[in-house]
N, C-alpha and C positions, 0 to 999 in steps of 0.2 A: 273577141266576145263581145256578144250583146245580150241585154237583160231585157224579156220579151215580157209585156203584160196583156192578158187578155181578159175582158170584163163580159162576164154574158149572165142572161137571167130573163126570165120571164114574169109579166105584171097583167097579162093580159090571158086569158085561158079560154080553149072552144067548153071546156065542161067545169074546170075548178073554179072557185071564187077567186076574183081579181084580188091583185096586190097591189096598193097604192104606193108610190113610192120608189119601186125597182129601176124605172127610168132613172131618177134623180142621185139612185145608189151607186150605178153605174158611172153616171159623170163624175160621181165624186171620187171614186176609186180610180178612175182614168187620171183625174186631175191628179191625186196623192201620189200614185206611181210615176207619173210623167214628170212633176216639178220638183216633189220632196226628194224622189228616191231614185232620177235618172232612169227608168225603163222607157224602152219603145214602145210604144201602146199601141195597138191594135185598134180599129173601129169597132165599137160597140155591138156587141153581139143581142141585140132586145129581142124579145116576142119571136124565138126561131121555133122551127118545129124540130124535133128530135133528129131527122136526116139531115135538115140543113144545118143543125148544128156541129153532126160528125163529120160532114165535108169540110165546113168551114176551119174547125178547129184542128181537123184532122191533116187538113191541105192535100198537094200533090206530090209528087217525087222532086218536082223542083223547090221545094219550099221545107227542105228538113232544117233543122237547126243545126247551130255547129257544137263542136264537140266540147266547147269552153263556154257554150251558152247557157243562161240561167231562162227559164220559163215559170210563170208565176199566172195560174188561171184562179179569177173570182168566177163563183157563181151565186144569184141571188134568186131567189125565188120559192116556190114548193118544193117538198124533198118527203119521199115516203119510203118504206121496206117493205117488201115483199119476197117470199120465197127466200128469205136471208140472203137478200142483195140490197143494196142502197141504192135508190134512185133519185135524178136530179130531174124533175117532173118541166116538159116543156109546154109551147103553147097549144100543140096538138095533143097531149098526153091524153089518156082514156084510163080510169083510174082502176077497170076491169083487166086493162091488158097494158101493164107497166113495159113488158119485156118488149115491147112492139113499138109504143108510143112516147116513151121515158128513155133517158140516157142511164145507162146506169154506170155508176161512179167508176169501178173498175174496168168499163169499157174507155172512160175517159182516161184512165192512165195508161192504157193499151193503145189510144190514139195518139197519145203525146209521147209516149216510146217510141211506136213504131215510126212517128214523124222525126226521131234523134233526140228528144229533149234525155238528158243524164242528170239535169238538177231541174226538179219541179215542187213547186209547193201549191197546194190546193187551197182554196178559201173556200170555206162551203158557208152561206149565209141562208140557209134553208130555214121556213118560218113554222113548218108545222109542227104540232108538239109529236116529240118523240124521233124527229128527223135530225137533230142537231147531234154535236158531240164525235170528236175523234174516235169513242170507241164504236161508233157506228160504221167508222173506215178501216177500223183494223183489222177485221176480216177481209176487205179488198186487197189492203195492201198485204196481207199474208199470201194469197192467194195469187196474187200479180207476182211478187216477187219468189214466190214458190216455182211457175211456172217459168222464170227467167231461170232461175238455178236450174231445173229441169232438163231445159232446151237453151242452153244456151248457145249453141251454132246458129240458133233463128233468130238471135239478138245481136249479132254482132255489130259493134259499137253504137249499139242503142240500149246498151245497157246502163238503168239507173243508178249512179252513184250517190246522189242525194234525194232524199223523198219525204217531205214535212206535211202534215195538214194542219190547218188551222179551222175551228169551227166558231159557229156563233153561239152554241149552245150545248149543254150536255143531253145527252140521250134522255127523253120524256120530258126535256122542258121545250115552252115556247120560245121561239127567239120573236121580238116585239117590233114590228115596222121596223124602221131605218136605226134602229137603235145601237147595233153592230158595227154598221158602218160608219156611223157618225163618231163612236167609241174610239174604232183604229185609225180613223182619220185623225181625231184630237191625240192620241196617244204616240204617233208619230212625229205629230208637229211639236210634243213637249219634249223641252228640253231635259226635264227631269227621268223622261226615258231613255234615255243614252246622254253621257256626258262629252265635253268637247273631243275626249282624246279614242274615245271606244271607235273600233271601224265598222261594226254593226249592233244593230238593235236586237238582242235576242228572244225568240220566240216567247219563251217563258217568261221574260218581263215585260213582252207586250201583254199577252195575255193577263198579266196581274193588272197593269194599266188599264186595260180595258175593261176590266171585271169590277174596277176601281169605278168607275163610270158609268157600268150597266145596274151598280147596286143588286137587289137581292134576287131579280124578276127572271135573270136568265143568267146562266154563264160560261163563258168562251173557252174552250179547250184548244190542246194544240198536243199533235205526238208527232216523232221523228221516228221513221222506220228505216233510214238508212243514212250515214254522214259518212263524209272524207276524214276522218279523226277529228272530227270536230263540227258541231253546228255550221251548216253552211250560210253564209251572208245573203238572205234572202231580202233582209231589210237592211242596205246600206245607211249607216248612222247620219241623217240629213245635217246635224249639228256638230259635225266633226270638224277641227279646225283645219282650214284650206291649206296655212302655211305651216311649215314642218318645224315644229318648236321642239327644242329638245327635252327630254325628261330631266325632271327636277327641279325645274324654274318655278317659281312662285306662280299662284292662279293671277294674283295681280300682273307680273309680266307675261304669263300665256295669254292673257285678255290682250295686253297691249301689242304684243307681235303680231297676235292674229289678226287687230286689225289694219297694223301699221307696216304689215311685213318684218320680214326677221331684221330688226334693228339693231342686231349685237347686243352682247354680253353687259356692256357697262364697266367692263372688268378695268381697274385701276392698280399701276404699278406690278411687283413682283416681277422687274424685268430679268433677274439672272434666273429665276425660276422658269421663265418661258423660253430664253434661250436654251438652256438645258435638254428642256423637252423637247423645242423644235430641232436640235440636234440629233435626239436620240428617234425620233420619230421621221425626219428627212433622212437618215444615213443608209448609204446604199445597202449595207448588209445587216438584215434585223438584228438585234443584240442576241434573239435565241432564249429569252429568259422575260418575264414578266415586269415592267418598269411601275414603281410604285411614287404616290403622293403622298406623304407621312405629314404629321401636324396633328396639334391638340385639337379640340373642339372648339369651332369658332374661329379657326386661321384662315379659313377661305380654300379648302382643298377641292369640294365640289364647283365653286366658282372659277378655280384656276382650270379644272377639266373642262369645262365647258367653253374655256375661253381658249384652250387647244383647238377643241372641236372647231368652232368659228373661224380660228384662222387656217386651222387646215383646210375647211371648204373654203374659204375667201379666195385662197390660194390656189386650191384646184379647180376652180371654176372658171379661172381664164385658161386652161388645158384643153386638149381634145379629149375625147372620151374614151381614147386607146391609152392606157398605163395611167388612166386617172387613180388615184386613190379613192378606195372606196372606207367609208366612217359609219361606226356605228355606237353607239351610247346607249349603254342599259342599266338601269337602274336596280340593283339588287337589295336595298333596303328592304328586311323584314320578308323577302323573298328565298327561295330557294335555289340550288343549282340547276334544277329541272326549267326554270323559267329561263335562265341565263341560254340552254342549251336550246330551249325552244326559240327564242330571239335569235339566235344563230341561225337554226335551221331555216329561219323564215327569210335569211337574208342572202342575196346573191353570192357564190363563193366567188370572190374574183381577189385578182393581188394586182398591186400589193393593197392590204387590208389594215385599216385602224380599228382596233377594239378600243373602247372606253368604257371602263366598268366603276361605278359610284356607288360607295357603301359599302364595302366587302364587309368591315368590320361589324357592321350593322345588318347584315344577312341574316334569315332565319329567325328562329324565334330564342328569348332568353334561354340561356342555358344547352342549346344542340351545338352541333359542331359544323354548322352552315361555313360558317367564315373561313375556317380551313378546309373544308372540301373546296369550296371554289377558289382558294387561293392554290392551293396543289393543283387544281383543274387548268385555271391560267397558266402557271407555271409548264404544266407539261404541254399544254395546246401551244404556248410561244415557244417552245423548244422542238417540235415537230411539223408545225407547220410554217412550212417555208413562206415568206413574203408575209407572213404576219405580224404587226408589232401589237403591244398589250399594255395599255396603260390603267392604271387602277388608284384608287383611293384606299390605302388599308393604314392599319398601324405598324408601327416600327417592328414591334415583336412577331406578328404574323408575317409579315413580309419576310424579316430575317428566318424565320422557321421554314418559310419554303422556298428559298434559295434566293430570294430577291432582295436586296438590301435598300434603302430608303434612298431611291435617287433625286428625288425633290424634297427638302425637309422645311415644313414651313415653320417650326418653333421659333425660328430666328425672328425677331420682330422686323416689321415693316420698316422703313424710312419712313420719317415723320412727314414728311413733305409728300408722300404718296399717300399717306391717311388723309392729310387735311385735304388733298384734291379729290379722294373718294368721298369725306365728309361735304365739303360743297357740292359735288354731282349729287349726294344721297340729298341733302336739303332742298333742291329744285327740282329732281326728277325721282321722288322717292319709289315710283314703281318700276323704274328702267327707264332706258332710252325711250323719250320721247312722251313720257308723261311730264305734267306741270305743277307744282304747287304754287301758293303765294310767296313764295320767297323771292328774291331779287338777287341776282348773283351778287350783287357790292354786300347784302346782307347776309348773304350765308357764306363770304368769304371773310367778315366778321367775325362769325361764330364759329366756324370750322376750326380755328384751334381749340377753342374750349371742349369741342366735343372728343376732338381727339386725346386730350388729357383723360376726359372724364371715361374713353373706354379703355383706356389703359393697354393699347395694343391690338385689343379683341375686335377682330371686323366683325363680329356677330352683334357684339355690345354696341358697336358702335352703327351699326344698321339699324337695331330698336331704338336707339336714342333719338337719331336722325327721324324715324318715321313718326316718332312721337311728336317729336318738334316740328316736322313737314307739316302735321294734321292742324297742329293749333295756329291760330294766326302770328304770323312774323313779330317777336317782340312780345308776344303773351307772356304771362308763367305759367310756366309746364313743372311746376313740383317740385319739389325737394330733391328730387333725385337728379336734377339736372345743376345742381350747384353743387361747386368746385368742393365744399365742406364735408359732401355727403355723396361720397361716389358710390353711382350706382352699381347693382347686382342685376344678371341675365333674370333673373326672377321679378325683381321690381321693374327694369326696361319692359317687360315682356307685358305684364299687368299694365303698365302706364301705356303702352302702345296700343293695346286693345281697349282698354277704357276710352283714350282720347278718341277712338272713332265708333262709339256707341251714343245713340242720341238722350238715352237715359238709363237709371239703374236695371229696368226691367230687360230692356235689349242688351244689356252686358251680363245679368243671369243667364239669359238664356244662350250667349254666345259661349260665356264658360260653361254650362251643360253640356252641351252640342260638342266643344273641344273637348274635354273631359273624356265624353264618350270615344272620339277618335284615338287619344292618348293611351285608352286601356286595349282596341280592341285589335285581335290578333290578326296575322297576315298582313297583307298591303295596305290596308285601309278599309272603311266600310263605304257600300256603294248607297248613293242615293235612290235609285234606283227602286221602285217597289215599296220605297218609304221604309227601307230597312235603317237606316241610320237614326232616324227621327224615335222609330219604334222601338230600338232597342234601348236608345237613350232614355226614354220614357218611361220604361221597365225598371232600366237598372237603378237612374239617378233622381227620377222625378216622378215616382208613384203617384198616380191618380190625376195626372194631367196629359194630356197628349199634345205633344211638339207636332207644326205643319208642316208643311213642306214650302208654306209660304216663309215662315220663321228659319227655315232650312237656307233658302234662297236670301233673305236677308244676312243671314250670318256668313253666306260664301261672298258678299260683297263687304261686309265690314271687316274680316279676319282673312281676305285675300292675300295680302303680304304675307299672311304667316302659314296659308296653307299651301299643299302640293296636291295635283291631281295624277293619278296613275292608272294602269289597269291590274285587274285580279285575272286569276286562272283562268276564268272564262272569256275575258277580253271587256270586262265593264269597267264603266269607269268608276273608281273608288277613291275616297280623299284622304288624307292623312296631313300630319303637323309637317311644316316644311322642313323644320331640324329637329334632330332629335333633344336637343338642348330646352325646346318648348314643349315637347311632349314630356320631359322631364319635371319642369315647372309644374306642368297640370297633376302629374303622378305624387309629387311632393305634398300638394296644398289638398289633394282629395281625401275623403274620411277613409279610414280603415276599412278593407274589405271592397273597397270599390272594383279590384280586379275582378275579383271572385263574382260580383253581382252583373257586372258586362259581360261574363264569360256566360252564367246562365241565363242572362237574360236573351242571349244571341241564340242559344242552344232552344229556348223556351219557344221563341220567337220562329225559330225554323220549323221547331215540331208541331207548333199549333197552325202554320200555314199549310202544311204537309196535311194535317188531319181535316182542314178546312176544304181540300181537295185543290189547293194553290201548289205552283210550281215553286220546291225549292228553289232558292236562288243560288246554290251552287257554290256557298261559302265555305270556304276550307277548313272546316271545325265540325269534330261528331262528340256526343256524349260519352265518356268514358263508360263499355259495357259493366266493367269489373265494379261500378262506385253507383251508390243508388242515386236517383235522380229522374229527369224526364227523359224518355227513350222514344227512340224513332220509330213508326208505324213502320211495321214489317211484317210479312208471313213467316219470314227466316228469322232467326236468331242473329242476336248484333254482330256476332264473329262472321255469318255467313255474309251480313250485310255490308260488311267491311271488306271480304273478301271480293263480293260484286264490284265494288268499287273501285279496289285494286288493279283487278283483270281491265276492267274499262278505262283506267288510266293508263296502265301498261300498254293496253293495246292502241290507244290514241298515239302515245309517243312512238311505238314500233310504226303505226300509218305514217307520221311523220317522215319517218327514217326511211320507209319502204317508197314512200312518194319521190323523196328524193333519188332513191338509188334508179327508180322506173325511167326517171326524166334523164339520167345521166347515163345508164347502160340498159338502155331499152331490149337489146338482142338478148342480154343473160338474166333477162326477168321473167324469161319465158319457161326457165327451168324452175321455176316458182309459181306453177297454178295457182295454189293454194296454201293461205297460212294462218294456222289457227294459235289462238291462247286459250287455257282451258285453265281454271282456279277453283280450288277449293278448301273447306277450312283443313285444320291437320286432320289426317287418318287417312288420306286420300293413296289408294295403290294401283301402281302399275304395273301391267304385264305385258311381256313383249315377247315375241317369237319370229322366225324367221318362216317366210311362206314361199311356195314352190318358185315365186320366181326372183328370189333372192332379195327381195323388200321385208321390210319388218311391219308386223301388226303389232299395234299395241293397244291394249284393251285398259280401260280408266274406270276404275270402281270408287265411287263416293263413300264416305262413311256411312255409317246406319243412320237414318233419319238426315241425312246431308243432302245437299244439291253441289251439283257442278254447274260453274259457268262459264260458256263457252261463246267465243268472239271471234268472228272471221275475219281476217286483216289482210285485204288484197285490194289490187285494183285491176281492171280491165284494160287493157289496151287497142 
């Protein structure tokens, strides 16, 4: 598998006015894709004639792309429309004869498809008014894809499966000099565009970041015409963590492990619980049901689960590849069953397989049945999949209702010696193994017993107290909460730890506002990309002010031990409070009505961005069509808009399943050449009758005034 990048363009023309900066734009794009995105870069194609460009991009019969290759082509220079076609103007282009002397964009697509390109991104940076915009290429895409569909035998093993276009400007806008190339380069390099966990930079996110830098003079656009169940990773995230850090760790630990390698979890104690889990995980015969870690909030269920993962991976690292246990840790806090199923489908199905699931009791949204749905699924999965072991954190009640008792119960108090050892470590290494505070080992040893007495058996409270103390100089007065005569609560300890890490009251206030927005955000959290997090919080909690990305960056440093980073349904980095107790503290101290204001602000922000021509960030929330309030702009009614989203979501999931089926049973796939999903609002009528060949003909009737939404789910082989 190779990622190929071609930079082409013309700055010098026989007839057209010259363009200064095209040469530097090609060099900039080559550097970006080679250094940041790990593409194999071809030599620049500068100031070529149309015929020369066709020959060099089309290649010869020995220069075909591989079936798994990705191809990106950037073109900078003049562009034009003529006779309903979009042209890339070359060095020898004559305005009176574009068909003969320019390169039609649709021909560029055909050239690359004939060369075997299956995943193709075109970046069109044309500079002449009226030539930019994805809408200018939309007809091109439909024409070429329609031709592929009508004559598939002519394109065996050359069928595009992913095809997107990124353009420097909208239709009838001018693209100014090198502005787009500079903005795209800066956006890819900006860590705000993709957090450390995201595998790819979404085109819609890139476009929003590019437009933020372009201002109002021009607006980049994008369009995806084909996808393989999800947007292809044309832009791998250059900021992604190089080390495989488990889900659920704090931002502070995540950064530390990314810098120093996987340094362990720093887990202390719970020897009996670990021995029980080791025996269950390593048993010759799987138990045939899911195993649970139960306990009250703050007893360390998640930390124990990650320690199990670390011990298994450490043990398996010394074995050969044959028979090695595959591991997968999935955090389902505020996520649904689909997220868990998706993660399973993305993982190679080898045996033995250890599936670790964290936060089952916190799955979904308040009031829904996702925790039970996931628990039932885990129980059924463990009973039917030979070779699978499932360990999950869940409440005792939930485990009992679905057929699994509490195999490990953490409600029994830790031995005091274990807690003292943990307190010592946290005072010295507050952000995890490898971090350092100003505390000496001797001073930490002296203070640890007092910290344990204050924590009263709660690991969560112990962590907050030590975080506050480790931030302050050793021996400094750290407030009434640290005295034996005033036992701290999680609420007071949380505020104390956060305040100790802020430089002044203004910084503390900003941190409180941004974290409160996360505490009330629906779903897996709020993304920093496109400024969605600060924009929503400003609307909801601090009207009249504008929180900046620089303030977000600072809060991510201040609150790193209190925050976690995950991925939303689109694969974008999102942020949330690391522990539900932290979120609860913020909810309890917020003004009445904050939850409603955050939800309304999120909807308003998304709707406003769509009206301004920006891409919706794909956040999993929609306005209720039965209630008054802001509405999404759509030619169809709210119910039909929701229907289209359902069809897209279901077909995307089906595509993932079909892709797995194709890989494992390629011969049987030939019996299913076409698969379609059809969706419509209530009132759809299906009429079927047998035809002369013994098959079934089905006619679908949409309701009056309604629309059908049809999506093809297939994959050529």
